C-alpha positions as CSV (number, residue, x, y, z in Angstrom):
1,M,-36.0,-4.5,0.8
2,K,-33.8,-7.1,1.0
3,I,-30.5,-5.7,2.8
4,D,-27.0,-7.9,1.5
5,R,-25.4,-9.5,4.3
6,R,-22.7,-9.8,3.0
7,S,-22.3,-6.3,2.3
8,T,-23.0,-5.2,5.6
9,D,-21.0,-7.7,6.9
10,T,-17.9,-6.7,4.8
11,R,-18.3,-3.2,6.1
12,Q,-18.2,-4.2,9.3
13,R,-15.4,-6.1,9.2
14,L,-13.7,-3.0,7.4
15,I,-14.6,-1.0,10.6
16,D,-13.3,-3.5,12.9
17,T,-10.0,-3.9,10.9
18,T,-9.2,-0.1,10.9
19,L,-9.6,-0.1,14.6
20,D,-7.0,-2.7,15.2
21,L,-4.5,-1.3,12.5
22,I,-5.3,2.3,14.0
23,E,-4.1,0.7,17.6
24,T,-1.4,-1.3,15.7
25,H,0.3,1.4,13.4
26,G,-1.5,4.7,14.2
27,W,-3.7,6.8,12.2
28,S,-1.3,8.5,10.1
29,E,-0.3,5.2,8.7
30,V,-3.9,3.1,7.8
31,T,-4.5,3.2,4.2
32,L,-8.1,2.3,2.4
33,G,-5.5,-0.1,0.3
34,G,-4.0,-1.4,3.7
35,V,-7.2,-1.7,5.3
36,A,-8.6,-3.8,2.0
37,R,-5.5,-6.2,1.9
38,A,-6.0,-7.0,5.9
39,C,-9.6,-8.0,5.0
40,Q,-8.9,-9.8,2.1
41,V,-11.1,-7.4,-0.3
42,T,-10.3,-5.3,-3.0
43,T,-9.4,-1.4,-2.8
44,P,-12.3,-0.7,-4.9
45,A,-14.6,-2.8,-2.7
46,C,-13.2,-0.9,0.2
47,Y,-14.3,2.1,-1.5
48,K,-17.7,0.8,-2.2
49,H,-18.5,1.3,1.5
50,F,-15.8,4.0,2.1
51,P,-15.4,7.1,-0.5
52,S,-12.4,8.3,1.6
53,K,-10.3,7.6,4.8
54,T,-12.0,10.2,6.5
55,S,-15.3,8.6,6.2
56,L,-14.1,5.2,7.2
57,F,-12.5,7.2,10.4
58,E,-15.8,8.8,10.8
59,A,-17.7,5.2,10.6
60,A,-14.8,3.5,13.1
61,A,-15.5,6.7,15.9
62,R,-19.1,6.7,15.6
63,Q,-18.8,2.4,16.7
64,L,-16.4,3.3,19.0
65,S,-18.5,6.2,20.8
66,T,-21.7,3.8,20.8
67,P,-21.5,2.1,24.3
68,R,-21.7,-1.6,23.7
69,W,-24.1,-2.0,26.6
70,A,-26.6,0.7,25.1
71,S,-28.7,-2.3,24.2
72,A,-28.1,-4.9,26.7
73,P,-31.1,-5.5,29.3
74,S,-30.4,-4.0,32.8
75,S,-30.2,-6.2,35.7
């Protein structure tokens, strides 16, 4: 099974941008359309990855709850 690298890159950009926008504007001001514009993708492209604002928030929260060092080798 071939993984579409562009699709996974777009999904990650959407998550990263959402986290930036939440930090800057607060969750209540973040919209899927705003995230899409900030990522320079269409709103339908955003909906392809996340069917709702809640699903995007859940993905962002999962990323925040995963320690970056979890996969790093210990010294």
